[in-house]
TORLO-556531 format. One record per residue (C-alpha): residue number from 0; residue in three letters; x, y, z. Coordinates in steps of 0.001 Angstrom, whole numbers, plus 500000, padded with zeros to 6 digits. Example, Ala and Ser with C-alpha at 12.3 -4.5 7.8 and 13.67 -1.06 7.14 Angstrom:
<atoms>
+-----+-----+--------+--------+--------+
|   n | res |   east |  north |     up |
+-----+-----+--------+--------+--------+
|   0 | ALA | 512300 | 495500 | 507800 |
|   1 | SER | 513670 | 498940 | 507140 |
+-----+-----+--------+--------+--------+
</atoms>
This chain:
<atoms>
+-----+-----+--------+--------+--------+
|   n | res |   east |  north |     up |
+-----+-----+--------+--------+--------+
|   0 | MET | 374234 | 540327 | 245570 |
|   1 | ARG | 373010 | 537678 | 247890 |
|   2 | LYS | 375717 | 536115 | 250562 |
|   3 | VAL | 375728 | 532856 | 252050 |
|   4 | LEU | 378481 | 531779 | 254772 |
|   5 | ILE | 379789 | 528215 | 254264 |
|   6 | ILE | 381504 | 526477 | 257243 |
|   7 | SER | 383402 | 523321 | 256610 |
|   8 | LYS | 386698 | 521501 | 257553 |
|   9 | GLU | 386931 | 519932 | 253968 |
|  10 | TRP | 388260 | 522731 | 251780 |
|  11 | LYS | 386696 | 520438 | 248839 |
|  12 | LEU | 383193 | 520892 | 249920 |
|  13 | ARG | 384033 | 524819 | 250911 |
|  14 | SER | 385555 | 525308 | 247219 |
|  15 | TYR | 383337 | 523227 | 245139 |
|  16 | LEU | 380017 | 525406 | 247079 |
|  17 | LYS | 381743 | 528110 | 246544 |
|  18 | ALA | 382220 | 527931 | 242812 |
|  19 | GLU | 378734 | 526198 | 242147 |
|  20 | LEU | 376959 | 529499 | 243766 |
|  21 | LEU | 379625 | 531781 | 242113 |
|  22 | GLU | 378045 | 530430 | 239143 |
|  23 | ARG | 374730 | 530882 | 239854 |
|  24 | GLN | 375489 | 535021 | 241278 |
|  25 | VAL | 375429 | 534014 | 244683 |
|  26 | GLN | 378041 | 535316 | 246342 |
|  27 | SER | 380161 | 532967 | 249726 |
|  28 | VAL | 382355 | 533688 | 252204 |
|  29 | CYS | 383988 | 530211 | 253014 |
|  30 | LEU | 385490 | 529213 | 256415 |
|  31 | GLU | 387319 | 526481 | 258420 |
|  32 | ASN | 385682 | 527058 | 262047 |
|  33 | ILE | 382620 | 528512 | 263070 |
|  34 | ASP | 384494 | 530281 | 265618 |
|  35 | ASP | 386106 | 532458 | 263094 |
|  36 | VAL | 382239 | 533674 | 261920 |
|  37 | ASP | 382778 | 537689 | 262087 |
|  38 | ASN | 378876 | 538452 | 263581 |
|  39 | GLU | 378804 | 541591 | 261722 |
|  40 | GLU | 378471 | 540403 | 258308 |
|  41 | ASP | 375138 | 540310 | 257018 |
|  42 | PHE | 374522 | 536912 | 255450 |
|  43 | VAL | 371234 | 535867 | 253738 |
|  44 | LEU | 372405 | 531916 | 254993 |
|  45 | GLY | 374682 | 529927 | 256720 |
|  46 | PHE | 375578 | 526083 | 255545 |
|  47 | ILE | 377433 | 524442 | 258303 |
|  48 | ASP | 378717 | 520893 | 258376 |
|  49 | CYS | 379394 | 519780 | 261504 |
|  50 | LYS | 381986 | 516915 | 260456 |
|  51 | ASP | 385167 | 517662 | 262973 |
|  52 | GLN | 383391 | 520609 | 263988 |
|  53 | ASP | 382923 | 521104 | 268180 |
|  54 | LEU | 379224 | 520439 | 268385 |
|  55 | SER | 379012 | 522551 | 271340 |
|  56 | GLN | 379956 | 525442 | 269579 |
|  57 | ILE | 377425 | 524986 | 266506 |
|  58 | LYS | 374579 | 524396 | 269041 |
|  59 | LYS | 375651 | 528060 | 270824 |
|  60 | PHE | 375950 | 529107 | 266940 |
|  61 | ILE | 372301 | 527596 | 265824 |
|  62 | ASN | 370741 | 529066 | 268913 |
|  63 | SER | 372341 | 532661 | 268809 |
|  64 | THR | 371835 | 533493 | 265239 |
|  65 | LYS | 369085 | 534637 | 263487 |
|  66 | MET | 370068 | 533737 | 259545 |
|  67 | LYS | 368755 | 530554 | 257896 |
|  68 | LEU | 370718 | 527914 | 258521 |
|  69 | ILE | 370977 | 524316 | 256347 |
|  70 | VAL | 373049 | 521971 | 258877 |
|  71 | LEU | 374868 | 518882 | 257475 |
|  72 | ASP | 375161 | 516245 | 259953 |
|  73 | TYR | 374095 | 517714 | 262956 |
|  74 | PRO | 372832 | 514824 | 265426 |
|  75 | SER | 369472 | 516184 | 266663 |
|  76 | HIS | 367044 | 518612 | 264486 |
|  77 | THR | 365630 | 521869 | 265619 |
|  78 | ASN | 363439 | 524566 | 264092 |
|  79 | GLN | 366312 | 526616 | 263246 |
|  80 | MET | 367556 | 525101 | 261201 |
|  81 | ILE | 366911 | 522704 | 257495 |
|  82 | SER | 368925 | 519273 | 258157 |
|  83 | LEU | 370466 | 517302 | 255425 |
|  84 | ARG | 372364 | 514229 | 255846 |
|  85 | ARG | 375317 | 512612 | 254016 |
|  86 | PRO | 375507 | 510667 | 251534 |
|  87 | VAL | 375058 | 513790 | 249284 |
|  88 | THR | 375990 | 515558 | 246271 |
|  89 | ILE | 377335 | 519028 | 245786 |
|  90 | GLY | 374869 | 519666 | 243610 |
|  91 | ASP | 372342 | 518193 | 246326 |
|  92 | CYS | 373225 | 520946 | 248635 |
|  93 | VAL | 372973 | 523552 | 246019 |
|  94 | GLN | 370205 | 522819 | 245303 |
|  95 | LYS | 368579 | 523211 | 248827 |
|  96 | ILE | 370994 | 526406 | 249371 |
|  97 | GLU | 368897 | 528222 | 246362 |
|  98 | GLU | 365367 | 527267 | 247451 |
|  99 | VAL | 366187 | 528580 | 250898 |
| 100 | ILE | 367409 | 531661 | 249452 |
| 101 | LYS | 364873 | 532565 | 246834 |
+-----+-----+--------+--------+--------+
</atoms>
């Protein structure tokens, strides 16, 4: 089963994304902080919400991972990720996740 990593301080975003992905047979692991990521787990995609996160830790993670990334509200763009900007809906986020993991 495909597995997506979701990182967000907002519990509603984490839980809504997890529920929507589960309906689409996509397993997910939700974390509040980027520091809690277990690099041993195998994810097809990371979804990172930058709101209230340590941007230096996110930058370090982006530069060190090989997984595909969708990043919400990151202040700059890099080639290693797909950027989304608020306002977005849960549907927008799930649609982008599905496009990337196909």
